C-alpha positions in Angstrom: -44.3 -23.7 -10.1 -42.1 -20.6 -9.5 -39.3 -20.1 -7.8 -40.2 -16.9 -6.0 -42.8 -19.5 -4.7 -40.4 -22.3 -3.8 -38.6 -20.2 -1.8 -41.7 -18.9 0.2 -42.6 -22.9 0.8 -38.9 -23.8 1.8 -38.7 -20.7 4.4 -41.7 -21.9 6.2 -40.8 -25.4 6.7 -37.4 -24.3 7.6 -38.9 -22.6 10.7 -41.1 -25.6 11.3 -37.7 -27.8 11.9 -36.4 -28.1 15.8 -36.0 -25.4 17.6 -34.9 -22.3 15.3 -35.4 -18.8 16.0 -37.5 -16.7 13.6 -34.5 -15.1 12.5 -32.4 -17.8 11.7 -32.4 -19.7 8.4 -31.2 -22.9 6.3 -27.8 -21.4 4.1 -29.4 -23.6 1.2 -32.7 -21.5 1.6 -30.5 -18.5 1.6 -28.5 -19.8 -1.5 -32.0 -20.7 -3.4 -33.1 -17.3 -3.1 -30.2 -15.7 -4.0 -30.5 -17.5 -7.4 -33.8 -16.9 -7.9 -34.8 -15.8 -11.2 -37.9 -13.2 -10.1 -35.9 -11.8 -7.7 -32.5 -11.3 -9.7 -35.3 -9.4 -12.0 -36.5 -7.2 -9.1 -32.4 -6.5 -8.5 -32.3 -5.1 -12.0 -35.2 -3.1 -11.7 -34.6 -1.4 -8.6 -30.3 -1.3 -10.1 -32.0 1.0 -13.1 -34.1 3.2 -10.9 -30.6 3.1 -8.4 -28.9 4.7 -12.0 -31.9 6.8 -12.8 -32.0 8.7 -9.3 -34.9 7.4 -8.5 -34.6 6.8 -5.1 -38.3 7.1 -4.0 -39.4 4.9 -6.3 -36.6 2.5 -5.3 -37.7 2.1 -1.9 -41.0 1.7 -2.4 -40.5 -1.0 -4.5 -38.1 -2.5 -2.6 -40.3 -1.7 0.8 -43.0 -3.3 -0.8 -41.5 -6.9 -0.9 -42.2 -9.8 1.8 -39.4 -10.7 4.4 -36.5 -12.3 3.9 -37.0 -11.6 -0.1 -36.4 -7.8 1.1 -33.0 -8.4 3.0 -32.4 -11.1 -0.6 -32.7 -8.1 -2.7 -31.3 -5.5 -1.0 -28.1 -7.9 -0.4 -28.1 -8.3 -4.4 -28.1 -4.8 -5.0 -25.5 -3.3 -2.9 -23.4 -6.5 -4.0 -24.3 -4.9 -7.5 -23.1 -1.9 -6.7 -19.9 -3.0 -5.5 -19.0 -6.1 -8.3 -19.5 -3.4 -11.3 -18.0 -0.7 -9.4 -21.0 1.4 -10.3 -20.3 5.2 -10.0 -22.9 6.8 -7.7 -24.3 10.4 -8.2 -25.5 12.1 -4.8 -28.4 10.5 -4.0 -27.5 7.1 -4.7 -25.0 7.7 -2.5 -27.1 8.9 0.4 -29.1 5.9 -0.4 -26.1 3.5 0.0 -25.4 5.5 3.3 -28.8 4.8 4.5 -28.3 1.3 3.7 -25.7 1.5 7.2 -28.6 2.1 9.1 -31.2 -0.7 8.2 -29.8 -3.7 10.6 -29.5 -7.2 8.2 -32.3 -9.5 10.3 -31.6 -13.5 9.3 -28.7 -15.7 10.2 -27.4 -18.5 9.2 -24.7 -21.0 11.4 -21.7 -22.3 9.7 -20.4 -26.2 11.0 -16.7 -26.5 10.9 -14.7 -29.0 13.1 -15.7 -28.1 16.2 -17.3 -24.9 16.0 -20.3 -23.9 15.1 -20.1 -19.9 13.7 -23.7 -17.2 13.4 -23.5 -15.3 10.7 -25.6 -12.4 9.2 -27.3 -14.1 5.8 -27.4 -11.2 4.0 -24.4 -8.5 5.2 -25.3 -5.9 2.9 -24.5 -3.0 5.6 -20.9 -4.5 5.4 -20.6 -4.5 1.6 -22.4 -0.7 1.5 -19.5 0.0 4.2 -16.7 -1.4 2.2 -18.1 0.9 -1.0 -18.1 3.9 0.9 -15.0 3.5 2.3 -13.4 3.1 -1.1 -15.5 6.1 -2.1 -13.5 8.1 0.5 -10.7 7.0 -0.4 -11.0 7.5 -4.4 -11.6 10.5 -3.5 -8.9 11.4 -1.9 -6.5 10.2 -4.5 -8.5 12.7 -6.7 -8.1 15.3 -4.4 -4.1 14.3 -3.7 -3.3 14.5 -7.6 -4.9 17.9 -8.0 -3.3 19.4 -5.2 -0.2 18.3 -5.9 -0.3 19.3 -10.0 -1.9 22.6 -8.4 0.9 22.7 -6.2 -1.3 23.7 -3.4 -0.8 20.5 -1.3 1.4 20.9 1.8 2.8 17.4 2.9 3.7 18.2 6.4 -0.2 19.1 6.8 -1.4 15.9 4.5 0.6 13.5 6.3 -0.3 14.5 9.8 -3.1 14.4 12.6 -5.5 11.2 13.1 -3.2 7.9 12.8 -5.5 6.0 10.6 -6.3 8.8 8.2 -2.5 9.4 7.9 -1.9 5.5 7.0 -4.7 5.7 4.4 -3.3 9.4 3.5 0.2 7.7 3.4 -1.0 4.8 1.2 -2.5 7.4 -1.2 1.1 9.0 -1.3 3.3 6.4 -2.2 0.4 4.3 -4.9 0.1 8.0 -6.5 3.1 9.9 -6.9 4.4 7.8 -9.6 1.3 9.1 -12.0 2.5 13.2 -10.7 3.9 15.2 -13.5 7.6 15.8 -13.1 6.5 19.4 -11.9 4.5 18.2 -9.4 6.8 15.7 -7.9 9.5 18.7 -8.1 7.0 20.7 -6.0 6.5 18.1 -3.4 10.3 17.2 -3.1 11.5 20.9 -2.8 8.8 21.1 0.5 11.5 19.0 2.1 15.3 19.7 0.3 14.7 23.8 0.5 14.1 23.5 4.2 16.7 22.0 5.9 16.0 22.9 9.4 12.4 21.8 9.4 11.9 19.3 12.3 9.3 17.3 10.3 9.8 14.6 7.8 7.9 12.0 6.1 8.4 8.1 7.2 11.5 6.4 5.8 9.3 5.0 3.6 7.8 7.9 1.4 11.0 9.6 2.0 12.5 6.6 -0.4 9.8 6.8 -2.8 10.4 10.2 -3.7 13.9 9.8 -3.4 13.8 6.9 -6.0 11.4 9.3 -8.3 13.4 12.3 -8.2 16.6 11.0 -8.2 17.4 14.1 -6.0 21.1 13.9 -4.8 20.1 16.3 -2.0 16.4 13.7 -1.2 19.2 11.3 -0.9 21.5 13.2 1.5 18.6 13.8 3.8 17.6 9.9 3.5 20.9 8.9 4.3 21.2 10.6 7.6 18.0 9.5 8.5 17.8 6.5 10.9 17.9 3.1 9.2 15.7 1.0 8.7 13.7 -1.6 6.2 13.0 1.2 3.8 16.5 2.7 3.4 18.2 -0.9 3.4 16.3 -2.1 0.9 16.3 0.7 -1.4 21.1 0.9 -1.2 20.1 -2.9 -1.7 18.0 -1.4 -4.8 20.7 0.8 -5.4 23.4 -1.8 -5.9 21.4 -3.9 -7.9 21.4 -1.4 -10.3 25.7 -0.3 -10.1 27.6 1.0 -11.5 25.0 3.0 -13.0 26.2 6.5 -12.2 23.6 7.8 -10.1 23.3 4.5 -8.3 26.8 4.5 -7.9 27.2 8.1 -6.4 24.5 7.3 -3.7 26.0 3.8 -2.8 29.2 6.1 -1.8 26.9 8.9 0.1 25.4 6.3 1.7 28.7 5.3 3.6 28.1 8.7 5.9 25.3 6.7 7.5 27.1 4.3 10.2 24.4 1.9 9.9 24.7 1.4 6.1 28.7 2.2 5.0 29.6 -1.4 5.6 26.7 -2.5 3.5 27.4 0.1 1.5 31.3 -0.6 1.2 30.8 -4.1 0.2 29.0 -2.9 -2.5 31.0 -0.7 -4.0 33.5 -3.5 -3.9 31.7 -5.8 -5.1 31.6 -3.7 -9.1 34.1 -5.1 -11.4 36.0 -3.1 -12.8 36.0 -0.8 -10.2 34.6 2.7 -12.0 37.6 5.5 -11.4 35.4 7.3 -9.0 35.3 4.5 -6.8 38.6 3.7 -6.7 39.5 7.1 -5.9 36.8 7.1 -3.4 37.7 3.5 -1.7 41.0 4.4 -1.8 40.6 7.4 0.1 38.7 5.5 2.8 41.6 2.6 2.9 43.9 5.8 4.5 41.2 6.3 6.6 41.9 5.3 10.3 38.6 3.5 11.3 37.0 2.6 8.0 40.2 2.0 6.3 40.6 -2.0 7.6 37.1 -2.4 7.0 37.2 -1.3 3.3 40.6 -3.3 2.4 38.4 -6.6 3.4 35.8 -5.8 1.1 37.9 -5.2 -1.5 40.0 -8.4 -1.2 36.8 -10.6 -0.4 35.3 -9.9 -3.2 38.2 -9.8 -6.1 40.4 -7.0 -5.9 43.3 -8.5 -4.2 45.6 -7.3 -7.2 44.8 -3.8 -6.8 45.3 -4.5 -3.3 48.8 -5.5 -3.8 49.5 -2.7 -6.0 48.7 -0.2 -2.5 51.1 -2.4 -0.3 54.0 -1.1 -1.0 52.9 2.7 -1.0 54.3 4.8 1.4 51.5 5.6 3.8 52.1 3.3 6.4 48.1 3.1 7.6 47.5 2.4 4.1 50.1 -0.4 4.3 48.4 -1.8 7.3 45.2 -2.2 6.4 46.0 -3.9 3.2 48.6 -6.1 4.4 46.0 -7.2 6.7 43.0 -7.5 4.5 45.6 -9.6 2.2 46.8 -11.8 4.9 43.6 -12.8 5.9 42.0 -13.9 2.0 
C-alpha cells in the first residue's frame, strides 16, 4: 500500500477519535505526511517549477492536492527554500510573499508537564516570513557595502529613523565594517572626525568598532569624551590586554581624560612591566597632580613599582613627596 493512501486512512481514523475538531490532527499523522515518499517527490517537482520561474504551473499543481497533503507539501517546499538558502528570482519572491496570506488550517496539540499547547501543524507562513526578513536584511547588507565603497553612505542618515530599523542597520554596520576596504572605512570615519561640532554621533558600540578597525586617534579622542558604558569599558580592557603595544598604550593614556575611565586606565598603565619611558614620563606628571597624584602613586605601589616610587620620594616637589610617601606607607 502506498504511503500516501495510508496517510489518508490515518487522517480519516484520527478525525473519528474523540471530540477532535476537523482542523486538529495527530502529531504522528503530521510526521507520516512529512516522510511520505510521494509527497516528497511532489515537493521536488514544485521546487523545480520555482527554480524555473514557472509559478503558474507550481500553483496549479499545488492546488490540485487534497487537504491536508496540500498544506504538508506547501510547508515542505517553503522549508526547503530556507534550508537550502535558495536565491529566489522576483517571481519566486512574490510567490513566497503570497504564502503569508495563505493561512494554515491544521493544528496539533502538544502536552507537557501540566500544560497543553495548540500549534499549527504546518506553519509555512512563519517560515516564509523568516526567509523574507533575512532576504531584506541581505539586501540591506549589500546596499550598505556598495554605498560605503562608493562613498555615498551617510552614517547620520543610515543610523536614524524607526528604532527597529535602526537596530537592524546598526547590526549590519557592526557585522560588515571589517569587510570594507580601508578607503571605505576611512570615508565613514571622516564623517565623524571631520565634523567635531556635530550634534549627532553613533552609539558607543559603533564608535568603538570604528575606532578599533581604523586605529584613528581622533576617533578615540571623541570616544573617550562620550558617556562611559559597557562598550567603552570593554574597549579599555581590550587595549589593556594588548599594551604595551604603542598605539594601545597611547590610548590608555588618552583615556585618563575621561573621569569615569581614568582610574581603570591608570591601573592598566601601572601594570606594565617594565614601564615604557613615555608611560613613566606621563605617570610622573600625574603624580605631581593634586587631584590624581595620590591615586596614581597608589596604583604604582600596588603593581610592583615601589622601588621607582622610592627614588622619587626625595624630590623637592612637595606634592610629589606627599603622594609617593603616602602610597609607600600603605603598601
